[in-house]
C-alpha positions in Angstrom: 13.1 -43.7 59.8 12.3 -39.9 59.2 9.4 -40.9 56.6 7.8 -42.8 59.4 8.0 -40.6 62.2 6.6 -37.6 60.1 2.9 -38.0 60.7 3.4 -38.8 64.4 6.5 -36.8 65.6 7.5 -34.3 62.9 10.0 -32.6 65.3 11.9 -35.9 65.7 11.4 -36.7 62.0 13.0 -33.5 60.9 16.2 -34.0 63.2 16.7 -37.6 61.9 16.5 -35.9 58.5 18.9 -33.7 59.3 21.1 -35.9 60.8 21.2 -38.1 57.5 21.7 -35.1 55.3 25.2 -34.5 57.3 26.5 -37.8 56.2 24.6 -38.1 52.7 24.1 -34.3 51.6 24.4 -34.9 47.9 21.6 -37.6 47.9 18.3 -36.2 46.5 15.8 -38.0 48.7 17.8 -37.0 51.8 17.5 -33.4 50.8 13.9 -33.8 49.9 13.1 -35.7 53.1 14.7 -32.7 55.2 12.8 -30.1 53.1 9.1 -32.1 53.8 10.1 -32.6 57.5 11.5 -29.0 57.7 8.2 -27.5 56.3 6.1 -30.2 58.6 7.8 -28.1 61.8 7.1 -24.8 59.8 10.7 -23.9 58.8 9.9 -22.8 55.4 12.9 -20.8 54.8 14.8 -24.3 55.4 12.4 -26.0 53.0 12.8 -23.7 50.0 16.5 -24.3 50.5 16.4 -27.8 50.3 13.9 -28.0 47.8 15.7 -25.9 45.6 18.8 -28.2 45.9 16.7 -31.2 45.5 15.4 -29.8 42.2 18.8 -29.1 41.3 20.4 -32.7 42.2 17.5 -34.5 40.7 16.3 -32.3 37.4 12.8 -33.1 38.7 9.8 -30.8 39.4 8.3 -33.3 41.9 7.7 -31.1 45.1 6.9 -27.9 43.0 3.5 -27.8 44.9 5.6 -27.7 48.4 7.6 -24.8 46.9 4.9 -22.7 46.3 3.2 -23.3 49.8 6.8 -22.4 51.0 7.2 -19.4 49.3 3.8 -18.7 51.2 4.7 -19.9 54.5 7.6 -17.0 54.3 5.4 -14.4 53.1 5.7 -14.2 49.4 2.3 -15.3 47.7 3.3 -13.3 44.6 6.7 -15.2 44.3 4.6 -18.5 44.9 2.8 -17.9 42.0 5.7 -16.9 39.7 7.3 -20.2 41.1 4.3 -22.1 39.7 3.8 -20.4 36.7 7.5 -21.0 35.6 6.8 -24.9 35.1 5.2 -27.1 32.3 2.0 -28.4 33.9 1.5 -30.5 31.2 4.9 -32.4 32.0 3.9 -32.8 35.7 2.7 -36.3 36.8 -1.6 -35.9 37.5 -1.2 -35.8 41.5 1.4 -33.4 41.4 -0.5 -31.2 38.8 -3.5 -31.1 41.2 -1.4 -30.4 43.9 -0.1 -27.7 42.3 -3.1 -26.1 41.4 -4.4 -26.4 44.9 -1.2 -24.5 46.2 -1.7 -22.0 43.4 -5.1 -21.1 44.7 -3.8 -21.0 48.0 -1.4 -17.9 47.0 -4.3 -16.5 45.3 -6.1 -16.4 48.4 -3.3 -14.8 50.3 -3.4 -11.9 48.1 -7.2 -11.5 48.7 -8.2 -12.8 45.0 -10.8 -15.3 45.5 -12.2 -15.5 42.2 -8.9 -16.3 40.7 -8.2 -18.5 43.5 -11.4 -20.6 42.2 -10.3 -20.2 38.6 -6.7 -22.3 39.8 -9.2 -24.9 40.8 -10.9 -25.3 37.2 -8.7 -28.2 36.2 -9.5 -31.0 34.0 -9.0 -33.5 37.5 -12.0 -31.9 39.0 -14.4 -34.6 38.4 -17.3 -34.6 41.2 -18.7 -38.0 40.5 -15.4 -40.0 40.8 -13.0 -40.1 43.8 -9.1 -40.4 42.7 -6.5 -40.4 45.2 -6.4 -36.5 44.8 -10.0 -35.9 44.7 -10.8 -35.2 48.9 -7.9 -32.4 48.7 -9.1 -31.1 45.5 -12.7 -31.2 46.3 -11.8 -29.6 50.0 -10.1 -26.8 48.7 -12.8 -25.9 46.2 -15.2 -25.5 49.2 -12.7 -23.5 51.1 -12.5 -20.7 48.1 -16.3 -21.0 47.9 -16.7 -20.5 51.4 -14.5 -17.4 50.9 -16.8 -16.2 47.9 -19.6 -16.4 50.5 -21.1 -19.2 48.6 -21.9 -21.4 51.5 -24.2 -23.9 50.3 -22.3 -24.9 47.3 -19.1 -24.7 49.6 -21.0 -27.4 51.8 -21.8 -29.6 48.6 -18.1 -29.4 47.7 -16.9 -30.4 51.4 -19.2 -33.3 51.5 -17.9 -34.5 48.6 -14.7 -34.5 50.0 -15.7 -36.3 52.7 -17.2 -39.1 50.8 -14.2 -39.3 48.4 -12.2 -40.0 51.6 -13.9 -42.2 52.9 -14.7 -44.4 49.8 -10.3 -44.4 49.4 -10.3 -45.3 52.9 -12.5 -48.3 52.5 -10.1 -49.8 49.5 -7.4 -49.6 51.5 -9.0 -51.0 54.7 -10.5 -53.9 52.3 -7.0 -54.9 51.2 -3.7 -55.3 52.9 -1.6 -54.8 50.0 -3.2 -52.1 47.9 -1.3 -48.7 47.6 -3.4 -45.8 46.8 -2.1 -45.1 43.9 -3.1 -48.3 42.6 -6.4 -47.2 42.6 -7.3 -45.8 39.1 -10.8 -44.4 40.2 -13.5 -45.2 42.5 -17.2 -44.4 41.3 -19.2 -42.3 43.9 -23.2 -43.2 43.1 -24.3 -41.0 45.3 -25.5 -37.5 43.3 -24.8 -34.7 46.0 -27.9 -33.2 47.1 -28.2 -29.6 48.7 -27.3 -30.2 52.4 -30.6 -29.1 53.2 -32.3 -32.0 51.6 -29.8 -34.5 53.2 -31.0 -33.5 56.6 -34.7 -35.0 55.6 -32.8 -38.7 55.0 -35.1 -39.3 52.2 -32.2 -40.1 49.9 -30.4 -42.9 51.7 -31.0 -45.3 49.0 -28.6 -43.1 47.1 -25.6 -43.4 49.1 -22.9 -45.7 48.4 -23.0 -49.1 49.8 -20.2 -48.8 51.8 -21.0 -45.4 53.4 -24.6 -46.9 54.2 -22.7 -50.0 55.9 -20.7 -47.6 58.2 -23.5 -45.7 59.1 -25.3 -49.4 60.1 -22.2 -50.5 61.9 -22.0 -47.4 64.1 -26.2 -47.6 64.8 -25.6 -50.9 66.0 
C-alpha cells in the first residue's frame, strides 16, 4: 500500500509504513519502506534511523545514496561524505553507484565545493550519447553543478541531454505494457547535442531522434 501511495500522497504512505512496522518491524523491506516514506515527508532523522536498521537486518547497501542524502537533510554534509566513502562502490549495483555519486556531489555543493562536486560525477556511467535508466538524473545533476560554476551554456546542454534521455526512456515504457525500466539495457540517442543558440534556428531537426520528432509533430497537429 505504501509503495503505491508514495508519489501521490507521501504522508499517507508514511502512515501505512509506520503501521506495518508496528507488526512487522523485523522485516527488512518494512524498515526500508518506513525510511523511504520518512525521507519523502522530510523526516530525515527518522529516515536515517530506519536506513541503519534496514542495513543491519539486510546486510545490503542498496539505500546508501538515501543515507547520504538524509545526512545532508539533517545538516551534516561532512558526515554524508564519510558515509558515502565508507562503502565499496565496486560492489554496488550500477544504479545504486550512480545515485551515490549524485548524492555525494550534492554534499559537496552543500559545503560550497562545486569543483569537487563536478568531480564526484565524473564516473564511467556518464555517457552523454546513450540513455540508461539512471542517465536523466545523472545528466541533470551535472547540469546543476555546471550552473553553480557559472558555465551556463554547458549546463544547458547537459540539461537538454537529461530531457532527451527522459523522453526516450518514457517512450520505451509507453510502447510496451510489460517492459520494466530496469530491463532497458540502453537506448541510443541519435541527436548530437548542439549549443542552445544553434537549436533556436531549427536547422538541426533531422538530427533529432525520430521519437522526439514524432512527439513534436503530434503536438502541432
